VEXBAVO-856300 format. One line per 10 residues: for each residue x, y, z of C-alpha. Coordinates in Angstrom, 1 decimal, decimal comma. Layout:
% VEXBAVO-856300
X:Y:Z | ...;
This chain:
% VEXBAVO-856300
4,9:37,8:23,3 | 2,6:38,4:20,4 | 0,4:35,6:19,0 | 1,5:36,2:15,4 | 5,2:35,6:15,9 | 7,4:34,8:12,9 | 7,9:31,3:14,1 | 4,1:30,7:14,0 | 3,8:32,3:10,6 | 6,4:29,9:9,1;
4,2:26,9:9,9 | 0,9:28,3:8,6 | -0,6:26,5:5,6 | 2,0:23,7:5,7 | 0,7:20,2:5,8 | 2,1:17,7:8,1 | 4,4:15,1:6,6 | 2,6:12,0:5,2 | 3,2:8,9:7,2 | 3,7:5,8:5,2;
2,9:2,4:6,7 | 5,7:0,0:5,8 | 6,4:-3,7:6,4 | 9,9:-5,0:7,0 | 10,7:-8,0:4,8 | 14,3:-9,4:4,3 | 15,8:-6,2:5,9 | 13,9:-4,0:3,4 | 11,0:-1,8:4,0 | 8,0:-2,2:1,7;
5,0:0,1:1,4 | 1,8:-1,5:2,6 | -0,1:-0,3:-0,5 | 2,4:-2,1:-2,7 | 2,0:-5,3:-0,7 | -1,8:-5,1:-1,1 | -1,6:-4,6:-4,8 | 0,8:-7,5:-5,3 | -1,2:-9,8:-3,0 | -4,4:-8,9:-5,0;
-2,6:-9,8:-8,2 | -1,3:-13,1:-6,9 | -4,8:-14,1:-5,5 | -6,5:-13,2:-8,7 | -4,0:-15,3:-10,7 | -4,5:-18,2:-8,4 | -8,3:-18,0:-8,7 | -8,1:-17,7:-12,4 | -5,8:-20,6:-12,7 | -8,0:-22,7:-10,5;
-11,0:-21,9:-12,6 | -9,1:-22,9:-15,8 | -8,0:-26,2:-14,1 | -11,5:-26,9:-12,9 | -13,0:-26,3:-16,3 | -10,3:-28,5:-17,9 | -11,1:-31,4:-15,6 | -14,8:-31,1:-16,3 | -14,1:-32,0:-20,0 | -12,2:-35,2:-19,1;
């Protein structure tokens, strides 16, 4: 059998499918990147709120 068969030619220059890491939550699959973005937003809001509360109590 030749090395350059038509089966081998059909897979040349095709990238492998991208695997997406997911997390299962409430029977739904969520992308890990989405979870990271939302967690970063939540943490930044909590820190910002804490700074505002701390500065408010400094004036009292």
